[in-house]
N, C-alpha and C positions, 0 to 999 in steps of 0.2 A: 076341866078336870080330865086326869088320866082315866082311860077306860079299859077294862081288862075282861076278856071271856075266859072263864074257867071251865072246862068240860070234864066229864067222867063217862064210864061206861057201865051198861046194865051187867047183871051176872051172865055167865057163859059156861058152858060145858059142865063140869062137876062142881062148879062153884056156885053156892046158893047166894053169896054176896060178891061184890066186887070191892076190892080195896079202894079203887078210885072213888067209887060212890060213897063208901063209908067215910073217906077222908074229906069228901066235898060237904057232906052232911056235918062233920065236926067243924069245917071251916066256917059254915054258915051259922053256927051257934055264936060266933063273935066275930062279926065282919067289922074291918076297920071303916072309918069314916071316909078315908081315901085309900085307894082309888075307887072309882065307881065300877063295881063288879056285876057282871052278868054270868049266870050259871046254866049249863046245860048237861043233860044225861043222854048219851047216844046209844042206839041198840048195836049189838055186836053183830052187824051185817054189813058188808062192804057197801052195797048199793044205797040202803037206807041211811047208813051214818055219813055217806058222802052227800047225799041230797040235803040232809039237814045242816051239815056243816057249811056246804056253799051258800045256803040260804042265810045262815047266822053271820057268816063272814062279810055279807053285804053292809052290815053296820059299820065295817071299817074300824074296829077296835085298835087301841094303840098296842096293846099286847094280848096274845092268846097263849094260855097255859093250858095244855092238855094233860089230863091225869090217866094213868093206866096202871093195872097191876101186873107184877112180875113175879109169879111163883118161883121160889127158889133163890131169890135174891135176898141179901141181907141189908142192904143199903138202899137209899134213894138214888136213882140214876137220872141225871139230867141229860137228855138225849140232844147231841149236837147236829146229827145228820139224819135226814129223812130220804131213804132211798127209792128210786123210781122201780119199786118192785114189791109185789104183794103175793101172799099164798094163804089160801082159805082150807083149813083141814088137810087133807092128803092131796088136794089138787095141785096140778103144777103151778110153778110161779108164773105170774103175769105182770106186765107193765101197768102201772097206775095211770100213766099218760103216755101213749104211744109216741107223741111228738115233744114230749118234755125232756129236760136234761136228766142225766143220770142220777143226780142227788142235788139236794139244797142243804146248805149249812145254816144254822141259827145265827142270827146277829145279836143275840141277847148275851150279856156279860156272864157267861155261865160260871166261869171260874171264880169270879168275884163272889157269886152267890154261894158256891161250894164253901168259900172261906168263911162267909157269915154262918151258913149252917153248921159247919164244922165247929166254930166257936161255940155254938149252942149245944154242943154235945151230940148232935144228930148224925149218924153215919150217912154220907153221900159222896158222889163222885160224878165226874162228867163222862159220858159214854158216846162212842161213836158208831154204834150199830144198834139199832132199835128193833131188830128182828124183821120179820117179814109180815107180821100179822097186822091187826088193824091199828094198832098203836103207831107203827110206823106209817100207815097209810094216811091217817088224819094229819100227821106232821108233814108229810110229803104234800098232800092236797092242799094244806093251809098256805105253805109257801108257794105253791103253784098258782093258787088263786091271788095272792099277793102280787106275784110276778105278772100275771095275765091281766088282771083286773086293775093294776095300778094302785093297790091299796098300800095303807102306810104300817100295817100290822107287822110286828116281830112276834116270833113263836118259838116255843120248845114243848117238849113233853117230858113229863116226870113219871118215870116208871117206880112204882111203890111196892115195898114188900108187902106180903100179906098181914092182915090184922090178925092177933092171936085168936079171935072168935071164929076165924074161917077154917082152922085146921082141926077142930074137934072131931069132925065126922071123916076126916080123909084117911086115917090110919096110917099116916106117914108124917115124918118129922120135916117141917118146913121153917126155915128162918122167918121170923116175924117182926114187925114193928107196929106199935099201936097207931090206929088211924089218927088218934089225937096228936101223936108225934109227928106223923106225916103233914098234918094240917098246921101244925106249928112251923114246919119247914116252908110250907106255902105261904104262911103270914110274913115269915121273914123275907121271903122274895117280894111280896108286895110292898113290904117297908123299903126294901132297896130300890124298887121301881119309884116309888114317891120320892125318895131321897136323890135318885138320878134326875128327876124331872125338876126338882128345886135347884140343882147345880146348874143345869142347862138353863 
C-alpha cells in the first residue's frame, strides 16, 4: 500500500495556533482507507525539526506532504522548489547544507493537483519560492535526504492560509481559508496519489 507522511508545525511567534496543525487535525477526523498515512507535528526550531524529520524519513515513505501556514496568503500554495537557504528571525541567511545543491525541485504532479483542487472550488496555485523559513527548510532537507540516502520518497510542501479562528486577536485583516477546506484539498491530493498508483 502507498505510504504517505503528512507533517505540520507547532504555533510560533504571535500565533497561538498553526494553520498547518489545524488542517492536520481536520484531516485526521476522516482519514481515507488508502493510502496509509503517518502524521507528525514538528517544533518551529531548525535544529529540532531537522532531527525529527531525518529520523522520520528513515521509514522511506512513498510521498511526503509537509503542511505550513502562510499568513497573508489567500490561496493554497503547492511549493515546487526547496532552496538551500534558511533564515531564522533577523539572523543572516545560512546554507541548509553547505555541500548540497542550490535547490531541489519536487517530482510530484503539482499542476495536476492544482487542476483537481480548482475544480473543487478551492483556491490554489503552484509556487516556486517557499521563503527562507522552516517550511522551505523541511522541503529542502527532505529532498536532500532522499538524494543522499537513496530513498524513494517524493515530496512537496503546502503553504496554507490562516484559519478564520486565528485572526480574532491579531487586530489586522488577513485572508483566511477554513482548516476544513484546506484538509479537503489534502484529501483530494491523497485521492490523486492513489489513482496514480492504480494507473501505474
